[in-house]
Structures are given as C-alpha cells and as structure tokens.
GUDREN-271741 format. One record per atom (N, C-alpha, C): residue in three letters; residue number from 1; atom name; x, y, z. Coordinates in Angstrom, 1 decimal. Layout:
<pts>
   residu   num   atome       xx       yy       zz
      ALA   NUM      CA        X        Y        Z
...
</pts>
This chain:
<pts>
   residu   num   atome       xx       yy       zz
      ASP     1       N     -5.9     -3.7     -1.2
      ASP     1      CA     -5.7     -2.3     -1.5
      ASP     1       C     -4.3     -1.9     -1.1
      ILE     2       N     -3.4     -2.1     -2.0
      ILE     2      CA     -2.0     -1.8     -1.7
      ILE     2       C     -1.8     -0.3     -2.0
      GLY     3       N     -1.4      0.4     -0.9
      GLY     3      CA     -1.3      1.9     -1.0
      GLY     3       C     -2.6      2.5     -0.6
      ALA     4       N     -3.2      2.1      0.5
      ALA     4      CA     -4.5      2.5      0.9
      ALA     4       C     -4.5      3.9      1.4
      TRP     5       N     -3.4      4.5      1.8
      TRP     5      CA     -3.3      5.8      2.3
      TRP     5       C     -4.0      5.9      3.6
      SER     6       N     -4.8      6.8      3.9
      SER     6      CA     -5.5      6.9      5.2
      SER     6       C     -6.9      6.5      5.2
      ALA     7       N     -7.4      6.1      4.0
      ALA     7      CA     -8.8      5.6      4.0
      ALA     7       C     -9.0      4.8      2.7
      SER     8       N     -9.3      3.6      2.9
      SER     8      CA     -9.5      2.7      1.7
      SER     8       C    -10.9      3.0      1.1
      SER     9       N    -11.0      3.2     -0.1
      SER     9      CA    -12.3      3.4     -0.8
      SER     9       C    -13.1      2.1     -0.8
      TYR    10       N    -12.4      1.0     -0.6
      TYR    10      CA    -13.1     -0.3     -0.6
      TYR    10       C    -13.8     -0.6      0.7
      GLN    11       N    -13.5      0.1      1.8
      GLN    11      CA    -14.1     -0.3      3.1
      GLN    11       C    -15.6     -0.2      3.0
      THR    12       N    -16.1      0.9      2.4
      THR    12      CA    -17.6      1.0      2.3
      THR    12       C    -18.2     -0.1      1.6
      ILE    13       N    -17.6     -0.5      0.5
      ILE    13      CA    -18.1     -1.7     -0.3
      ILE    13       C    -18.1     -2.9      0.5
      VAL    14       N    -17.1     -3.2      1.3
      VAL    14      CA    -17.0     -4.4      2.1
      VAL    14       C    -18.1     -4.3      3.2
      GLU    15       N    -18.3     -3.2      3.7
      GLU    15      CA    -19.4     -3.0      4.7
      GLU    15       C    -20.8     -3.3      4.2
      GLN    16       N    -21.0     -3.1      2.9
      GLN    16      CA    -22.3     -3.3      2.3
      GLN    16       C    -22.4     -4.7      1.6
      THR    17       N    -21.3     -5.4      1.5
      THR    17      CA    -21.3     -6.7      0.9
      THR    17       C    -20.7     -7.8      1.8
      PRO    18       N    -21.5     -8.5      2.5
      PRO    18      CA    -21.1     -9.4      3.5
      PRO    18       C    -20.1    -10.5      3.1
      LYS    19       N    -20.1    -10.8      1.8
      LYS    19      CA    -19.2    -11.9      1.3
      LYS    19       C    -17.8    -11.4      1.0
      LEU    20       N    -17.6    -10.1      1.1
      LEU    20      CA    -16.2     -9.5      0.7
      LEU    20       C    -15.3     -9.5      2.0
      PHE    21       N    -14.0     -9.5      1.7
      PHE    21      CA    -13.0     -9.5      2.7
      PHE    21       C    -11.9     -8.5      2.1
      LEU    22       N    -11.5     -7.5      2.9
      LEU    22      CA    -10.6     -6.5      2.5
      LEU    22       C     -9.2     -6.6      3.2
      VAL    23       N     -8.2     -6.6      2.4
      VAL    23      CA     -6.8     -6.5      2.9
      VAL    23       C     -6.3     -5.2      2.4
      GLN    24       N     -5.9     -4.3      3.4
      GLN    24      CA     -5.4     -3.0      3.0
      GLN    24       C     -4.0     -2.9      3.5
      VAL    25       N     -3.1     -2.2      2.7
      VAL    25      CA     -1.7     -2.1      3.1
      VAL    25       C     -1.3     -0.6      3.0
      GLU    26       N     -0.6     -0.2      4.0
      GLU    26      CA     -0.1      1.2      4.0
      GLU    26       C      1.2      1.3      4.9
      PRO    27       N      2.3      1.7      4.3
      PRO    27      CA      3.5      1.7      5.0
      PRO    27       C      3.7      2.9      6.0
      THR    28       N      3.1      4.0      5.7
      THR    28      CA      3.3      5.2      6.6
      THR    28       C      2.6      5.0      7.9
      ALA    29       N      3.3      5.1      9.0
      ALA    29      CA      2.7      4.8     10.3
      ALA    29       C      1.5      5.6     10.6
      ARG    30       N      1.5      6.9     10.4
      ARG    30      CA      0.3      7.7     10.7
      ARG    30       C     -0.9      7.4      9.9
      HIS    31       N     -0.7      7.1      8.6
      HIS    31      CA     -1.9      6.7      7.8
      HIS    31       C     -2.4      5.3      8.1
      CYS    32       N     -1.4      4.4      8.4
      CYS    32      CA     -1.9      3.1      8.8
      CYS    32       C     -2.7      3.1     10.1
      ALA    33       N     -2.3      4.0     11.0
      ALA    33      CA     -3.0      4.2     12.3
      ALA    33       C     -4.4      4.7     12.0
      GLU    34       N     -4.5      5.6     11.0
      GLU    34      CA     -5.9      6.1     10.7
      GLU    34       C     -6.7      5.0     10.0
      LEU    35       N     -6.1      4.1      9.2
      LEU    35      CA     -6.8      3.0      8.6
      LEU    35       C     -7.4      2.1      9.7
      LYS    36       N     -6.5      1.8     10.7
      LYS    36      CA     -6.9      0.8     11.8
      LYS    36       C     -8.0      1.4     12.6
      LYS    37       N     -7.9      2.7     12.9
      LYS    37      CA     -8.9      3.4     13.6
      LYS    37       C    -10.3      3.3     12.9
      ALA    38       N    -10.3      3.6     11.6
      ALA    38      CA    -11.5      3.5     10.8
      ALA    38       C    -12.1      2.0     10.8
      VAL    39       N    -11.2      1.1     10.7
      VAL    39      CA    -11.6     -0.3     10.8
      VAL    39       C    -12.2     -0.7     12.1
      GLY    40       N    -11.7     -0.1     13.2
      GLY    40      CA    -12.2     -0.4     14.5
      GLY    40       C    -13.6      0.1     14.7
      LYS    41       N    -14.0      1.1     13.9
      LYS    41      CA    -15.4      1.6     14.0
      LYS    41       C    -16.3      0.9     12.9
      SER    42       N    -15.8      0.1     12.1
      SER    42      CA    -16.5     -0.5     11.0
      SER    42       C    -17.4     -1.7     11.4
      PRO    43       N    -18.6     -1.8     10.9
      PRO    43      CA    -19.4     -3.0     11.2
      PRO    43       C    -18.8     -4.2     10.5
      ALA    44       N    -17.9     -4.0      9.6
      ALA    44      CA    -17.2     -5.1      8.9
      ALA    44       C    -15.8     -5.4      9.4
      LYS    45       N    -15.5     -4.9     10.6
      LYS    45      CA    -14.1     -5.0     11.1
      LYS    45       C    -13.6     -6.5     11.1
      ASP    46       N    -14.4     -7.5     11.2
      ASP    46      CA    -14.0     -8.8     11.2
      ASP    46       C    -13.6     -9.3      9.8
      ARG    47       N    -13.9     -8.5      8.8
      ARG    47      CA    -13.5     -8.9      7.4
      ARG    47       C    -12.5     -7.9      6.8
      ILE    48       N    -11.9     -7.1      7.6
      ILE    48      CA    -10.9     -6.2      7.1
      ILE    48       C     -9.6     -6.4      7.9
      VAL    49       N     -8.5     -6.6      7.1
      VAL    49      CA     -7.2     -6.7      7.7
      VAL    49       C     -6.3     -5.6      7.2
      THR    50       N     -5.5     -5.0      8.1
      THR    50      CA     -4.6     -3.9      7.8
      THR    50       C     -3.2     -4.3      8.0
      PHE    51       N     -2.3     -4.2      7.1
      PHE    51      CA     -0.9     -4.4      7.2
      PHE    51       C     -0.1     -3.1      7.1
      CYS    52       N      0.7     -2.8      8.1
      CYS    52      CA      1.5     -1.5      8.1
      CYS    52       C      2.9     -1.8      7.6
      VAL    53       N      2.9     -2.1      6.3
      VAL    53      CA      4.2     -2.4      5.6
      VAL    53       C      4.1     -1.9      4.2
      ALA    54       N      5.3     -1.9      3.6
      ALA    54      CA      5.3     -1.5      2.1
      ALA    54       C      5.4     -2.9      1.4
      ILE    55       N      4.8     -2.9      0.2
      ILE    55      CA      4.9     -4.1     -0.7
      ILE    55       C      5.9     -3.7     -1.8
      GLY    56       N      6.9     -4.5     -2.0
      GLY    56      CA      7.9     -4.1     -2.9
      GLY    56       C      8.6     -5.4     -3.5
      PRO    57       N      9.5     -5.1     -4.5
      PRO    57      CA     10.2     -6.3     -5.1
      PRO    57       C     11.1     -6.9     -4.1
      SER    58       N     11.4     -8.2     -4.4
      SER    58      CA     12.2     -9.0     -3.4
      SER    58       C     13.6     -8.5     -3.2
      ASN    59       N     14.2     -7.7     -4.1
      ASN    59      CA     15.5     -7.2     -4.0
      ASN    59       C     15.7     -6.1     -2.9
      LEU    60       N     14.6     -5.7     -2.3
      LEU    60      CA     14.7     -4.6     -1.3
      LEU    60       C     15.0     -5.1      0.1
      GLY    61       N     14.8     -6.4      0.3
      GLY    61      CA     15.1     -6.9      1.7
      GLY    61       C     13.9     -6.7      2.6
      ASP    62       N     14.1     -6.9      3.9
      ASP    62      CA     13.1     -6.8      4.9
      ASP    62       C     12.7     -5.3      5.3
      PHE    63       N     13.6     -4.4      5.1
      PHE    63      CA     13.4     -3.0      5.3
      PHE    63       C     13.9     -2.2      4.2
      ALA    64       N     13.3     -1.0      3.9
      ALA    64      CA     13.8     -0.2      2.8
      ALA    64       C     13.5      1.3      3.2
      GLN    65       N     14.2      2.2      2.5
      GLN    65      CA     14.0      3.6      2.6
      GLN    65       C     12.6      4.0      2.0
      PHE    66       N     11.8      4.7      2.7
      PHE    66      CA     10.5      5.2      2.2
      PHE    66       C     10.6      6.7      2.1
      HIS    67       N     10.2      7.2      0.9
      HIS    67      CA     10.4      8.6      0.6
      HIS    67       C      9.0      9.3      0.6
      GLU    68       N      8.9     10.5      1.2
      GLU    68      CA      7.7     11.3      1.1
      GLU    68       C      8.1     12.6      0.4
      SER    69       N      7.1     13.1     -0.3
      SER    69      CA      7.3     14.4     -1.0
      SER    69       C      6.0     15.2     -1.0
      LYS    70       N      6.1     16.4     -1.2
      LYS    70      CA      4.9     17.3     -1.3
      LYS    70       C      4.3     17.1     -2.7
      HIS    71       N      3.0     17.1     -2.8
      HIS    71      CA      2.3     17.0     -4.0
      HIS    71       C      1.3     18.2     -4.1
      PHE    72       N      1.2     18.8     -5.2
      PHE    72      CA      0.4     20.0     -5.3
      PHE    72       C     -1.1     19.7     -5.1
      LEU    73       N     -1.6     18.5     -5.3
      LEU    73      CA     -3.1     18.3     -5.1
      LEU    73       C     -3.5     18.0     -3.7
      ASP    74       N     -2.8     16.9     -3.1
      ASP    74      CA     -3.3     16.5     -1.8
      ASP    74       C     -2.2     16.7     -0.7
      GLY    75       N     -1.1     17.4     -1.1
      GLY    75      CA     -0.1     17.8     -0.1
      GLY    75       C      1.0     16.8      0.1
      GLN    76       N      0.8     15.5     -0.3
      GLN    76      CA      1.9     14.6     -0.1
      GLN    76       C      1.7     13.4     -1.0
      CYS    77       N      2.9     12.8     -1.3
      CYS    77      CA      2.9     11.5     -2.0
      CYS    77       C      4.1     10.7     -1.4
      SER    78       N      4.1      9.4     -1.5
      SER    78      CA      5.1      8.6     -0.9
      SER    78       C      5.4      7.4     -1.8
      SER    79       N      6.6      6.9     -1.6
      SER    79      CA      7.0      5.7     -2.4
      SER    79       C      8.3      5.1     -1.9
      LEU    80       N      8.5      3.9     -2.2
      LEU    80      CA      9.8      3.2     -2.0
      LEU    80       C     10.8      3.8     -3.0
      LYS    81       N     10.3      4.3     -4.1
      LYS    81      CA     11.2      4.8     -5.2
      LYS    81       C     11.6      6.3     -4.8
      LYS    82       N     12.8      6.6     -4.9
      LYS    82      CA     13.3      7.9     -4.6
      LYS    82       C     12.7      8.9     -5.6
      PHE    83       N     12.3     10.1     -5.2
      PHE    83      CA     11.7     11.1     -6.1
      PHE    83       C     12.8     11.9     -6.7
      ARG    84       N     12.8     12.0     -8.0
      ARG    84      CA     13.8     12.8     -8.7
      ARG    84       C     13.1     13.5     -9.8
      LYS    85       N     13.5     14.7    -10.1
      LYS    85      CA     13.0     15.4    -11.2
      LYS    85       C     13.3     14.6    -12.5
      ARG    86       N     12.3     14.5    -13.4
      ARG    86      CA     12.3     13.8    -14.6
      ARG    86       C     12.6     12.3    -14.4
      ALA    87       N     12.3     11.8    -13.3
      ALA    87      CA     12.4     10.3    -13.1
      ALA    87       C     11.2      9.6    -13.8
      ARG    88       N     11.5      8.4    -14.4
      ARG    88      CA     10.5      7.7    -15.0
      ARG    88       C      9.6      7.0    -14.0
      ASN    89       N      8.3      6.9    -14.3
      ASN    89      CA      7.4      6.1    -13.5
      ASN    89       C      7.2      6.7    -12.1
      VAL    90       N      7.4      8.0    -11.9
      VAL    90      CA      7.2      8.7    -10.7
      VAL    90       C      6.2      9.9    -11.0
      PRO    91       N      5.2     10.1    -10.3
      PRO    91      CA      4.3     11.2    -10.6
      PRO    91       C      5.1     12.5    -10.8
      ALA    92       N      4.8     13.2    -11.8
      ALA    92      CA      5.5     14.4    -12.1
      ALA    92       C      5.6     15.4    -11.0
      ASN    93       N      4.6     15.5    -10.2
      ASN    93      CA      4.5     16.5     -9.1
      ASN    93       C      5.1     16.0     -7.8
      CYS    94       N      5.6     14.8     -7.8
      CYS    94      CA      6.2     14.3     -6.5
      CYS    94       C      7.7     14.3     -6.6
      VAL    95       N      8.2     15.5     -6.6
      VAL    95      CA      9.7     15.6     -6.8
      VAL    95       C     10.4     16.3     -5.7
      ASN    96       N      9.7     17.0     -4.8
      ASN    96      CA     10.3     17.7     -3.7
      ASN    96       C     10.3     16.9     -2.5
      GLN    97       N     11.3     16.0     -2.3
      GLN    97      CA     11.3     15.1     -1.2
      GLN    97       C     11.4     15.9      0.1
      THR    98       N     10.5     15.5      1.1
      THR    98      CA     10.5     16.1      2.4
      THR    98       C     11.0     15.2      3.5
      SER    99       N     10.9     13.9      3.4
      SER    99      CA     11.5     13.0      4.4
      SER    99       C     11.7     11.6      3.9
      THR   100       N     12.6     10.9      4.6
      THR   100      CA     12.9      9.6      4.2
      THR   100       C     13.1      8.8      5.5
      TYR   101       N     12.5      7.6      5.6
      TYR   101      CA     12.6      6.8      6.8
      TYR   101       C     12.5      5.3      6.4
      GLN   102       N     12.9      4.4      7.3
      GLN   102      CA     12.8      3.0      7.1
      GLN   102       C     11.4      2.4      7.3
      VAL   103       N     11.0      1.5      6.5
      VAL   103      CA      9.7      0.8      6.6
      VAL   103       C      9.9     -0.7      6.4
      PRO   104       N      9.1     -1.5      7.0
      PRO   104      CA      9.2     -2.9      6.7
      PRO   104       C      8.6     -3.2      5.3
      VAL   105       N      9.2     -4.2      4.7
      VAL   105      CA      8.8     -4.5      3.3
      VAL   105       C      8.5     -6.0      3.2
      LEU   106       N      7.4     -6.3      2.5
      LEU   106      CA      7.0     -7.6      2.1
      LEU   106       C      6.9     -7.7      0.6
      THR   107       N      7.1     -8.8      0.0
      THR   107      CA      6.8     -9.0     -1.4
      THR   107       C      5.3     -9.3     -1.4
      LEU   108       N      4.7     -9.1     -2.6
      LEU   108      CA      3.3     -9.4     -2.8
      LEU   108       C      3.1    -10.9     -2.5
      ARG   109       N      4.0    -11.7     -2.9
      ARG   109      CA      3.9    -13.1     -2.7
      ARG   109       C      3.7    -13.4     -1.2
      THR   110       N      4.6    -12.8     -0.4
      THR   110      CA      4.5    -13.1      1.0
      THR   110       C      3.2    -12.6      1.6
      LEU   111       N      2.7    -11.4      1.2
      LEU   111      CA      1.5    -10.9      1.6
      LEU   111       C      0.3    -11.8      1.3
      LEU   112       N      0.3    -12.3      0.0
      LEU   112      CA     -0.8    -13.2     -0.4
      LEU   112       C     -0.8    -14.5      0.3
      GLN   113       N      0.4    -14.9      0.8
      GLN   113      CA      0.5    -16.2      1.6
      GLN   113       C     -0.1    -15.9      3.0
      LEU   114       N      0.0    -14.7      3.5
      LEU   114      CA     -0.6    -14.4      4.8
      LEU   114       C     -2.1    -14.1      4.8
      VAL   115       N     -2.6    -13.9      3.7
      VAL   115      CA     -4.1    -13.5      3.6
      VAL   115       C     -4.9    -14.8      3.7
      PRO   116       N     -5.9    -14.9      4.5
      PRO   116      CA     -6.6    -16.1      4.8
      PRO   116       C     -7.6    -16.5      3.7
      ARG   117       N     -7.7    -15.8      2.7
      ARG   117      CA     -8.7    -16.1      1.6
      ARG   117       C     -8.1    -15.8      0.2
      PRO   118       N     -8.6    -16.4     -0.8
      PRO   118      CA     -8.1    -16.1     -2.2
      PRO   118       C     -8.4    -14.7     -2.5
      VAL   119       N     -7.4    -14.1     -3.2
      VAL   119      CA     -7.6    -12.7     -3.7
      VAL   119       C     -8.2    -12.7     -5.1
      ARG   120       N     -9.3    -11.9     -5.2
      ARG   120      CA    -10.0    -11.8     -6.5
      ARG   120       C     -9.8    -10.5     -7.2
      LEU   121       N     -9.4     -9.5     -6.4
      LEU   121      CA     -9.2     -8.2     -7.0
      LEU   121       C     -8.0     -7.6     -6.3
      LEU   122       N     -7.1     -7.0     -7.0
      LEU   122      CA     -5.8     -6.4     -6.5
      LEU   122       C     -5.7     -5.0     -7.0
      LYS   123       N     -5.6     -4.1     -6.1
      LYS   123      CA     -5.4     -2.7     -6.5
      LYS   123       C     -4.0     -2.3     -6.0
      VAL   124       N     -3.1     -1.9     -6.9
      VAL   124      CA     -1.8     -1.5     -6.5
      VAL   124       C     -1.6      0.0     -6.9
      ASP   125       N     -1.2      0.7     -5.9
      ASP   125      CA     -0.9      2.2     -6.0
      ASP   125       C      0.5      2.4     -5.3
      ALA   126       N      1.5      2.0     -6.1
      ALA   126      CA      2.9      2.0     -5.4
      ALA   126       C      3.8      3.1     -6.0
      GLN   127       N      3.2      4.2     -6.5
      GLN   127      CA      4.0      5.4     -7.0
      GLN   127       C      5.2      5.0     -7.8
      GLY   128       N      5.0      4.3     -8.9
      GLY   128      CA      6.1      4.1     -9.8
      GLY   128       C      6.7      2.7     -9.7
      LEU   129       N      6.3      1.9     -8.7
      LEU   129      CA      6.7      0.5     -8.5
      LEU   129       C      5.6     -0.5     -8.7
      ASP   130       N      4.5      0.0     -9.4
      ASP   130      CA      3.3     -0.9     -9.5
      ASP   130       C      3.7     -2.2    -10.2
      LEU   131       N      4.4     -2.2    -11.3
      LEU   131      CA      4.7     -3.4    -12.0
      LEU   131       C      5.6     -4.3    -11.2
      SER   132       N      6.6     -3.7    -10.5
      SER   132      CA      7.5     -4.5     -9.7
      SER   132       C      6.8     -5.1     -8.5
      VAL   133       N      5.9     -4.4     -8.0
      VAL   133      CA      5.1     -5.0     -6.9
      VAL   133       C      4.2     -6.1     -7.4
      THR   134       N      3.6     -6.0     -8.5
      THR   134      CA      2.7     -7.0     -9.1
      THR   134       C      3.6     -8.2     -9.4
      LEU   135       N      4.7     -8.0    -10.0
      LEU   135      CA      5.6     -9.1    -10.4
      LEU   135       C      6.1     -9.9     -9.1
      SER   136       N      6.2     -9.2     -8.0
      SER   136      CA      6.7     -9.8     -6.8
      SER   136       C      5.7    -10.8     -6.2
      GLY   137       N      4.5    -10.9     -6.8
      GLY   137      CA      3.5    -11.8     -6.4
      GLY   137       C      3.1    -12.8     -7.5
      GLU   138       N      3.9    -12.8     -8.6
      GLU   138      CA      3.5    -13.5     -9.8
      GLU   138       C      3.1    -14.9     -9.5
      ALA   139       N      3.9    -15.7     -8.7
      ALA   139      CA      3.7    -17.1     -8.5
      ALA   139       C      2.3    -17.3     -7.8
      GLU   140       N      2.0    -16.4     -6.9
      GLU   140      CA      0.7    -16.5     -6.1
      GLU   140       C     -0.5    -16.0     -6.9
      LEU   141       N     -0.3    -15.3     -8.0
      LEU   141      CA     -1.4    -14.7     -8.7
      LEU   141       C     -1.9    -15.6     -9.8
      ARG   142       N     -1.2    -16.7    -10.0
      ARG   142      CA     -1.6    -17.6    -11.1
      ARG   142       C     -2.8    -18.5    -10.7
</pts>
C-alpha cells in the first residue's frame, strides 16, 4: 500500500485473512507514526510492515523534497511532485502548497527487494507520480 496515509484500508483485510502480508508505505512522519501505532494494536502485527519513506523514481536520489498542500475534501494532500496550478497529473485541488520538507526515498525495486515475500497486489497512490513509481520497480514486477 504505497501512500497509505494514516490508515491502510488493507489492514482489516489482513487481520481477517491469515495468509496475507501487508507492506504499507507513508513518507509523512506523523501519518507513518499513526500507521505504526495502529499496527501495534493489530492482531496481525506480525504480518504488517511499515516503511516511513517515499517511493519514487531513481533519479530523485536518497532524499527528496516532499510537498504538502491543502485539499478541499480531506484537508491535505502530499506528493514528491511540486504542486502547481494547471500541473499535469496532480489532483486539481492540491495546488495551494503549505509546506515542503526532506523525506527519504526508495525506488519500488529497492522496496520490493526488502519485502520478505512475493508481492501479489500493489496499490500506488503517489499523487501524480504513480507511473514513475511503478516503473521504478519494473524489473522486480516481472
């Protein structure tokens, strides 16, 4: 679950299905802390791994600028991609940037190499970088 935010919708499914294993990724420190707290209370905590990093294309390096913006529905959206009015592949309502800070970045390939089991389902919510994120793991997804 790349871009899990503060609660992965998959955690409940993993709790109900003993054969499943969940890897959730969230680069924002406060939301990642919320994910880890929820996992700590989960009966499936031994089958859930949380990474507090961004997943991005290899050209970003080990750290990159992470941008947050106000969103009219849930109050916030975030991305490695800078929010600009009329930008392509950025949600239309995520244009009023409120903060920018450094986050660690892994490629999807690196993440998949760290995961102890084969990945059968991949959900990417990378606010405009979904294709780049997916392509960064192309070799491991074959």
